[in-house]
N, C-alpha and C positions, 0 to 999 in steps of 0.2 A: 589437605583436608580429606575427609571420608564422605561417602554418600549419606552418612547419618547427619552430616553438618550442612545440609542443603540450605542455600540462600533463597529466601522467599522474594521473588520479584514483586515490585510495587505494581499492583493491578491498575493504579491510576496513572502510571507513567509520569509521575510528578517531576522527576529529574533524571531523564534517561542518560544524560552525559555523565553525571556523577555515578549513577548506578553502573554504567559500563566500566568506568575507571575502577570502581570497587571490585567488580568481578575480575577484571584483568589483573589486579594486584594479587588475586588468589590463585591464579594459574592460567594456563592456556585453554583448558576445558574444565568447566566448573559445574558441579551438581547443583541444580536449582529447583525451586518449587514454583509452579505456575499457580494462578488464582484457583482456589479450591483445594490446594495441596497436591496437584498433579506433578509427579517427579519427572525431571528432564535433565539434559546436559546442555550447557551453554558454552559454545566456543567463543573465545574472547580475542582471537587474533585473526587478522585478514587472511594469512596464508592457510590457516587451519580451516576457517569457514569455507574458503575456496576449494580446498581439498575435499571436504565433506560433501559439498554440493555436487562436485563432479564424480564422486566415488560411486560406482554402480552397486556397491554393497550398502548404500544408504537409500532407503525407500521412502516414498511419501504415502504408502498405502497402509493405513492403520489396521484395516481388516485382515491383511495378510501378515503384517510384520510388527505390530505393537503388542507386546506380551500382556499389556494391561487392558487391551481392547475388550476382552470378555468381562472385565470388571466395571466397565463404564456405568452400566445401569445400577450397580450396587453402591455407587458413590454419587448421591444427588448433587453435591457441589462440583462434580466434574461434568455435569450435563451440558454446560455451555460449550465444552470442547467438541461435542457431537456436531455442532453447527459449523465446525471447521474441518474435522477429520471424518465425520460421518456422512458427508456428502460425496458424490461421485462425479468428479470432473478432472481436468488435467492437473489441478493442484493437489489431488489426493490419490493419484494412480501411479502405477509403477510399470516399467518395461513397455511391453507392446500396447497395453491399454493407454498409457500416457502418450505414446507416439500417435495412436489412432485418434484420440480426442484432440490432441494439439493440431493435427493435420486438418481437422474439420474447421477450426477457427482461425488458424494462422493466415490463410489467404486474405482475410478481411482486414489484416493489419500489416500488410507488406509496406515497405517504404514508398513504393509507387502509388498504392492506393491511399496511403496517408497523405502524400503530397497533393493528391487530388482534392483533399479536404481543406487545404490551406485557405481558399477563398471563403469558405463557410466559417472557419475558425476566426478569420479576420473580421468578417461581418458581425459575428456574434460579439466579439471583443469590443468593436466600435459601439454596438448597441448597449452593451452593459456599462461601458465607461460613460456614455451619455447619460444613462440613468443614474449612475453614481454622482456625476457632476450636478445633475438636477437636485438630487437628494441632499447634497452638501452645499448647495448654493448659498444658504444662510449662514455658513460657517460652522454648522454643527458637525459632529463626528459621524462618520459612516463606517460600516463594517465591511472590510474588503473580502472577508471570507464569504459572507452571504451575498455580497454585491458583485463579486467577480470570480474569486478562486473556486467557489462551489458551483455556481450556475453554468460557467463556461464548459468545463468537462462533463458535467451532468447532462446538459442539453445535447452535447455532441454525442455522448454514448447512447443516449435515449433515441436520437435520430438514427444512429447506426443500427440499433436493435429494433427500431420501429415501435418504441414504447409510446402509447397514446398519452396525451396530456393528463388525462384523469388519473393515470396510474403512476405518474412520475413522482409526486410527493410521497406516496407509499413506498416506492422503490428506494428513494433517498433515505427515508426513516429506517427502512429495513437494514440497509448497509450500515448506517450509523449505529444501530443497536447491536449488530454483529461485531462491529469494531470495539464497542464499549466493553471492556473487560473488568469493570469495577464492581460488578454485581454477579456473583456466582449462583444466585438464587435459581433453583431448578425450574420454578414456575415461570420465571422470566425467560429462561432458555427455551422452555417448551413453547411459550408464546411466539418467540422469534421463529422457531422451527415451523409452527403452524402458518405464520405469515409468509415464510418462504414459499410454501405450497400455494397459499392463497394469491399472493401478489404475482408471482411468476406464472402460476397456473392461469391467472386471468390474462396475462400477456400472451401466453401460448394460445389460448382460446380466441383472443382478439385477432391474432395473426392467422389462425387457422381459417377463420371466417372471412377475414379481410387481408389476404396476402399482399405483400408489398416488396419493394426492392430493399430488403434489410436482412440482417443476420438471423433474426428469429425465424423469418419465413424460410430462409435457406436451410436452417437446422431442422425445422419441421418437415421440410421436403425430404431431407436425408433420412430422418426417422421413419417417415411413412413409406419410403421406397426401399429402405434396407435397414431393418431393425437391428441387424447384426453390427452395423456401424455406429448406431446411436439408439439407446433405449429411451423409454419415457423418463426414467429417473436421471439418466445422463443428460438429456435435453434440459430438464428443469435446473439441474445443478450447474450445467455449463453456462446457462443464462445468468445464474447467480454470480458465478465467477466473473463473467465478462462485465456485468453491471458494476460489481464492486471494484475490481481491478481497473476498470475502464475510467473511473472518475475519482475514486477516493485517493489514489496515489497522486493524481495531478492537483487535486485540491490542496494537499499539503505541500507539494512541490512549489506551487505558485505562492502560497502563504508563507512558507518558510523562507523563500528567496526574498520576499518583500521585507520581512522582519529583519533578516540578515543585513540587507542593504540600509534599511532605515536606522539600524543600530550600529552600523559601520560606515560613517560618512566618508571616510577616506577611500573605502572600497567603491562606494557610489560615485565619488568624484572621479576615480580612475575609470569607471565605466563610462561616465558622461564624457570624459576626455578621449575616449577611444583607446585607452591604454589596455583595458581589459574588455574582452568581448562578452556578449550575453551568453554565448555557449559556455564560456568558462564559469560564469555565474551559476548557470543551471547545474553543471557538473559538480561544482564545489558544494552547492546546496545538497545535491544527492549524496555526496560523501559525508559532509558534516551533519546534515539534518535530513537523513533519508526519510522518505514518506512513510515507510514501514520500518519500524525499529527492530522488530523480531517477529518471525512468522512461525506459527505452530502448524504442523509438527513433521519431523522426519524420523526415520527409525532404522536402527542398525540391523541389517539383514543377518549378519554374522558378527561375531565379536570383532571389535575394531580397536586398534591402538593408534592414537593420534596425539601428537604433542606430548608423548610420554604417558598419556592417560588411556586406560582401557575402558571402553564402553561396551558393556555386555550386549549380546544379541537380544533384540526385542526392546531395548531401551529407546526412549524418545529423545530427540535432539531438536532444539530450536535454531532457526537460522537468524543469527544475531547481526543484522546488517549495520545497526548503529555502532555496536562495539567494533566491528571490523573497520568501519570508516574512520574511527578515531584511534586506530592502533598506532602508537608511536614507532613501533618497529617498522612499519610500512611508510608512515608519513612524517616521521620526525617528532621531536619533543613538543612541537607546537601543533600537533595533529588536531587538537580540539579547537583550534583557532580557524575561523572562516577567512580564507585568503584565496580568492579566485585566481590570483596571479600564479599560484603554484601549479595550475594546469594539470591537476591530477584527475585523469579520466579512467583510472583503472579500478574504480570503486565497484562494489558488488550490489548496489542498491536495486538494480533491475535483474539481479541474478546473473547467471553465466551459462554458456553452452546450451545444452538441450533444455535447460530450465530458465533461460533468459525470458523476461516478460515480453510477450508478443505485442503488448500495448505500448512499449517504450517509445517507438517513433512518434506515436500520436501524443503521448505525454510531453515529449520534448517539443513537438510542434506547437502545442497549446501554450506551454510556458514561454517559448521563444517568440510567440506572437503577443501574448498578454503582457509580459513584463516590460519590453521596450515601449509598447503603446501606453501603458499605465504611467511610467516614469516620464515619458515625453509629454503626455497631456497634463500631468500634475507635477511640474518640476519642484514645487515648494511643499510637496506632501510630507507629512510627518506623523509619527505615532501620536495618538490622542491621550495615551496613558504612558507612564513609565514602563519600560520593557519588563521590569520585574513584576508588574501587575498582570501581565498576560497569562491566561490560564491554558495549560495544555489540555488536549482532548483526553478524557478518562480512559486510557488504554495503554497497555504495555506493547501493543501491536502497532497501532496507528500513531504517527509521530507528527503532531501539528498543533495548531491553536484553535480553541473554541471560537474565539472572536479576534479580529484584528482591527480595532478601532483606529481610524486615522482622520486627520483633518487634511483636506485636499489643498488648501491654500495656507501660506505661511502666516 
C-alpha cells in the first residue's frame, strides 16, 4: 500500500485487538492517520517496534524532528496533539535533554525506593477493599475501576508528588481528558492545555509555600538552585508526565487483569491452585492488554528503512505496544489469547532500554499487591454484566475499561 492509502485509527479504541490484526495484515510498517487526520507510521511487529524504540535515529522531540510541527497551528483538528508532543519532559525530548530530565525523576522510582512503599500500598489496598465490601454488602454491583483500580495508584502517586487533597480530583480529570482521543475539537484541546497550567501550577505554588518530602518539592528545589537543569516549563510538564504515567497505566493494568481472569475461569483456577503465579498474570496482562495501546509520537531523524519499508526523515511514528504484544511471529498463532502459563516477559508494554518506563516497578508492586488481595477477599467475585457489554475508554492510546461492574459474592 502507499502513503495515500492511510488507515484511519479508531479514535475511540473500540476494538484494539481487531485493529491491530488488520494493520498487521497490511504489512510490517503501515501508514496510518491519527484523530484529526495526522499522518504517521504504525509498526505492527514486535521486532520492528523494538528496533525503532532503540534506534538513536528515532527522536521524541517534535520541535526538532517532526516536519509537520510548523503546521500544527494551521490545522485546528491537530491541536489535541500539542498536549502530547508540545510539552517538554522526558517523553518528548531527545538526546542529552532526555537524559538530563530522566535523571531528575528516576531516583524517586528505583526498585529500592519502590520496595519501601510496599507497606503503604498494602494499607491502601486493605482500606479500599473494605470500602468495596461495604458498598456491595447488599449484593449490588460495585465498580472495580472507581473502587480499587483507579484510587490505589492515584493516591500513591499523589502522595509521592505531594498533591494536596483539594487538587487530586482536578488532576485525575486532567489526565483522563488528555487520554481521551475521541474528540479533536480545538476548543476542547485548548481547555485541556489551560488546565495543565492551572492544576499543576497550583501544585507547584502549594509546594513552594509548603515544601515537603515529595517529588514536587525536590524538583522545585532543582529549578530554583539551577535553572539550567530544569526550567519552569520543564518543571510543569515533568509533573504532568509523572502524574499521568504514575497512575493511568496502573489503573488499566489492574482492571485489565481482573477482566482477563474473570472471563478466563481456567486461568483463575490455575492461579488459585498455585500453578500460575501472580507475576505471570501481570506480565501476560501487559503483553495481551497493555495499559497503553499506542503512544504518540516519535520521529525519523533521518530516512529509515525498516521491515522493507522506507520512512522519510521528519515523518511521525507511533509506538504500537498493543500490536507488538499480539504479534504471532513472536508469540505464536494464539498470540491474542490470554495465557499466563506462557510466561512471556519480553513484552514492550513498559518500553525498553533508555526509554523504559521509570514507574514500572511501582506499577508492578501495586498490581501484585491489589490483585491477590482482591481475589483472596472475594473468591466468588464475578462480572455483573456480560463481558461483551464492557465499554473501553474512548482512546486509541489508553487501553482499558470505563467501568468494571462486579458482584463480590456468588
